[in-house]
C-alpha positions as CSV (number, residue, x, y, z in Angstrom):
1,M,0.0,0.0,0.0
2,T,1.2,3.5,-0.8
3,D,0.1,6.7,1.0
4,F,-0.8,9.4,-1.5
5,V,-0.8,13.0,-0.3
6,L,-2.8,15.0,-2.9
7,V,-2.5,18.8,-3.1
8,A,-4.5,20.8,-5.6
9,G,-3.5,24.0,-7.3
10,A,-4.5,27.6,-6.9
11,W,-8.0,28.4,-5.6
12,L,-8.8,24.8,-4.9
13,G,-9.1,22.6,-1.8
14,A,-9.0,18.9,-1.0
15,W,-12.5,18.5,-2.5
16,A,-11.0,18.7,-6.1
17,W,-9.4,15.2,-5.6
18,D,-12.6,13.4,-4.5
19,E,-13.0,11.2,-7.6
20,V,-9.2,10.4,-7.8
21,A,-9.1,9.6,-4.1
22,G,-12.0,7.2,-4.5
23,E,-10.2,5.3,-7.3
24,L,-7.0,5.1,-5.3
25,R,-8.8,3.9,-2.1
26,A,-10.6,1.3,-4.1
27,A,-7.2,0.0,-5.2
28,G,-6.2,-0.4,-1.6
29,H,-4.1,2.7,-1.1
30,G,-4.1,5.3,1.6
31,V,-5.2,8.8,0.4
32,H,-4.8,12.1,2.2
33,A,-6.1,15.0,0.2
34,L,-4.9,18.3,1.7
35,T,-6.3,21.8,1.7
36,L,-3.6,24.4,2.0
37,S,-3.8,27.3,4.5
38,G,-6.0,30.2,3.3
39,L,-8.0,28.2,0.8
40,A,-11.4,26.5,0.7
41,E,-12.5,25.5,4.2
42,R,-9.2,27.1,5.6
43,Q,-10.1,30.6,4.3
44,G,-9.0,33.3,6.7
45,Q,-5.8,31.6,7.8
46,E,-2.7,33.6,6.9
47,A,-0.5,31.9,4.4
48,G,2.8,32.5,2.6
49,Q,4.9,30.1,0.5
50,R,6.7,28.6,3.6
51,T,3.3,28.1,5.3
52,H,2.2,25.9,2.4
53,V,5.4,23.9,2.5
54,Q,4.9,23.4,6.2
55,D,1.3,22.4,5.7
56,I,2.4,19.4,3.6
57,V,5.3,18.4,5.8
58,T,3.1,18.6,8.9
59,E,0.4,16.4,7.2
60,V,3.0,13.7,6.5
61,E,4.6,13.8,10.0
62,R,1.3,14.1,11.9
63,R,-0.1,11.0,10.3
64,G,3.2,9.1,10.6
65,L,3.1,8.4,6.9
66,R,5.9,6.5,5.2
67,D,6.3,5.2,1.6
68,V,4.7,8.5,0.6
69,V,3.8,9.7,-2.9
70,L,3.4,13.5,-2.8
71,V,1.2,14.8,-5.7
72,G,1.2,18.5,-6.6
73,H,-1.1,20.0,-9.2
74,S,-0.4,23.4,-10.9
75,Y,0.7,26.0,-8.3
76,S,1.1,23.4,-5.6
77,G,4.0,21.8,-7.4
78,V,6.1,24.7,-5.9
79,P,5.4,23.9,-2.2
80,V,5.1,20.1,-2.9
81,G,8.6,20.0,-4.5
82,Q,10.1,21.8,-1.4
83,A,8.2,19.5,1.0
84,A,9.4,16.4,-0.9
85,E,13.0,17.3,0.1
86,R,12.1,17.9,3.7
87,I,10.3,14.6,4.4
88,G,13.5,12.6,3.8
89,D,13.2,8.8,3.6
90,R,9.4,9.0,4.0
91,L,9.2,9.9,0.3
92,R,8.7,7.2,-2.3
93,R,8.1,9.6,-5.2
94,V,6.8,13.1,-6.0
95,V,4.4,13.6,-8.9
96,F,3.9,17.0,-10.5
97,V,0.5,17.2,-12.4
98,D,0.8,19.9,-15.1
99,A,2.6,21.8,-12.3
100,S,5.1,24.5,-11.7
101,V,8.2,23.3,-10.0
102,P,10.2,25.1,-7.4
103,V,13.4,27.0,-8.5
104,D,15.6,28.1,-5.7
105,G,15.3,31.8,-5.1
106,E,12.3,32.2,-7.5
107,S,8.6,32.4,-6.9
108,F,5.6,30.9,-8.6
109,L,5.2,34.1,-10.5
110,S,8.8,34.1,-11.8
111,G,9.7,33.0,-15.3
112,W,6.4,33.7,-17.1
113,P,4.5,36.8,-18.0
114,S,2.7,37.4,-14.7
115,D,2.2,41.2,-14.7
116,D,-1.6,40.7,-15.0
117,V,-1.6,38.3,-12.1
118,R,0.5,40.7,-9.9
119,R,-1.9,43.6,-10.8
120,S,-4.9,41.5,-10.0
121,I,-3.5,40.6,-6.6
122,E,-2.9,44.3,-5.8
123,E,-6.5,45.1,-6.9
124,H,-8.0,42.4,-4.8
125,D,-6.4,43.1,-1.4
126,G,-3.6,40.6,-1.7
127,F,-5.6,37.7,-3.2
128,W,-5.7,36.2,-6.7
129,P,-9.4,35.9,-7.6
130,P,-10.6,32.5,-9.0
131,L,-11.2,32.0,-12.7
132,T,-14.6,32.6,-14.2
133,A,-16.5,29.9,-16.1
134,G,-15.3,31.1,-19.5
135,E,-11.6,30.9,-18.5
136,Y,-12.0,27.1,-18.1
137,A,-13.0,26.6,-21.8
138,G,-10.9,24.4,-24.0
139,Q,-9.6,22.2,-21.1
140,G,-11.7,19.1,-21.6
141,L,-14.2,19.9,-18.8
142,S,-17.9,19.4,-18.9
143,E,-20.3,22.1,-17.9
144,A,-20.9,20.4,-14.6
145,Q,-17.2,20.2,-13.9
146,I,-16.7,23.8,-14.8
147,A,-19.6,24.7,-12.5
148,A,-17.9,22.7,-9.7
149,L,-14.6,24.6,-10.2
150,V,-16.3,28.0,-10.1
151,A,-18.4,27.1,-7.1
152,G,-15.5,25.6,-5.2
153,G,-12.8,28.1,-6.1
154,T,-11.7,30.6,-3.4
155,P,-9.4,33.6,-3.6
156,H,-5.7,32.5,-3.4
157,P,-3.4,34.2,-1.0
158,G,-1.0,36.3,-3.1
159,A,1.9,36.0,-0.7
160,T,2.2,32.3,-1.5
161,L,2.7,33.2,-5.2
162,A,5.3,35.9,-4.7
163,E,7.6,34.4,-2.0
164,P,10.7,32.6,-3.3
165,A,11.2,28.9,-3.1
166,V,14.1,27.5,-0.9
167,L,15.6,24.3,-2.1
168,E,18.0,22.3,0.1
169,R,19.4,20.2,-2.7
170,P,18.9,19.9,-6.5
171,L,15.4,18.9,-7.4
172,A,16.8,16.6,-10.0
173,E,17.9,14.3,-7.2
174,L,14.3,13.4,-6.2
175,P,12.5,10.4,-7.7
176,A,9.8,12.2,-9.8
177,T,7.2,11.9,-12.4
178,Y,5.9,14.9,-14.4
179,V,2.4,14.7,-16.0
180,K,2.0,17.0,-18.9
181,C,-1.6,17.7,-19.9
182,L,-1.6,18.4,-23.6
183,L,-4.7,20.6,-23.9
184,D,-2.7,23.1,-21.8
185,G,0.2,23.1,-24.2
186,D,2.5,20.5,-25.7
187,E,5.7,21.5,-24.1
188,P,6.6,21.7,-20.4
189,M,8.0,24.9,-18.9
190,P,11.8,25.3,-19.3
191,P,12.7,24.4,-15.7
192,V,10.7,21.2,-16.1
193,A,12.3,20.4,-19.5
194,V,15.7,20.5,-17.8
195,L,14.6,18.3,-14.9
196,L,13.2,15.7,-17.3
197,K,16.7,15.1,-18.5
198,S,17.6,13.7,-15.1
199,E,17.9,10.0,-14.7
200,R,15.5,10.2,-11.7
201,W,12.7,12.0,-13.5
202,E,10.2,10.5,-15.9
203,G,7.6,12.2,-18.1
204,V,4.1,11.1,-19.1
205,T,1.4,12.9,-21.1
206,M,-2.4,13.0,-20.8
207,D,-4.7,14.1,-23.6
208,T,-6.7,16.4,-21.5
209,G,-6.6,19.8,-19.9
210,H,-5.1,21.4,-16.9
211,W,-7.5,20.0,-14.3
212,P,-7.3,16.2,-15.0
213,M,-8.5,15.3,-11.5
214,L,-11.9,16.5,-12.7
215,S,-11.7,15.8,-16.5
216,R,-10.0,12.4,-16.3
217,P,-10.0,11.2,-12.7
218,G,-9.8,7.5,-13.5
219,E,-7.0,7.9,-15.9
220,L,-5.1,10.2,-13.6
221,A,-5.5,7.7,-10.7
222,Q,-3.9,5.0,-13.0
223,V,-1.1,7.3,-13.8
224,L,-0.4,8.0,-10.1
225,M,-0.5,4.3,-9.3
226,R,2.0,3.5,-12.1
227,A,4.2,6.3,-11.0
228,S,4.2,5.0,-7.4
229,A,5.5,1.7,-8.8
230,G,8.1,3.5,-10.9
231,R,6.3,2.7,-14.1
232,V,4.9,5.4,-16.5
C-alpha cells in the first residue's frame, strides 16, 4: 500500500481530488487530500509560501506516513517540491501534475508573463481571484465540472505566489514523475524540461486539460499508481 498525499493548485481545496481519491482507495491505497492554508475550508488563515510547504510536511509527519507519494497540481508543485525534500526517507516519489516546479530563489510568478496576475492581486487586497467559467474553456471539462470549479474556487493568498522557493538540494535528485496535460500546451516549462533530462525523472502525457482530477479522474489515478510503482 502506498500513501498518496494530494495537493490541488491555486484556488482549490481537498475536494478537487474526490474522484481520484475514490479510485486510489478502491485499489487499496491510503489517500490524504490536503487543503492548504488560506483556501477552501481554511479561508481566513494567513499563508505564505513557507506556510504551504509546512502544511504538507506537517500532514506527513502528523499522520506518521511512510512510503509517501506527494502529488502537486499546478501552483502546488512549488510547495510540494520543497516539502518532498524535507520529508527525507518517508518519500517514495513526487508527482507533478501539469505543475510549476520550485526553482531556488524564485517564486511561482517568476519566469512567465505574470504582470496581469500581480496587478490582479494588488487590486483584490492581496488575493488572486478565482477563474470565471469562460476561463476554463478548452480544457476538456464538462459544464458540470466547470460549475464545480467555479463554485468551489476561493481567492488564493497572493503571498504564496510571490515568495521565493528555498531548495536544500537539487530537485533533479528526487525520484519524480511529471504529468503534462496536452490541452494546456504540448511542451513543459523550461525548468521542467531541464529536470526531465535527469535519470531520476520520468515524463508522461495525458490528452486532457489542466484539471485532470476532474476531467479524467480514473486515468489520472492510474497514472499515479503506475508512477508510485516506478512505471509510467
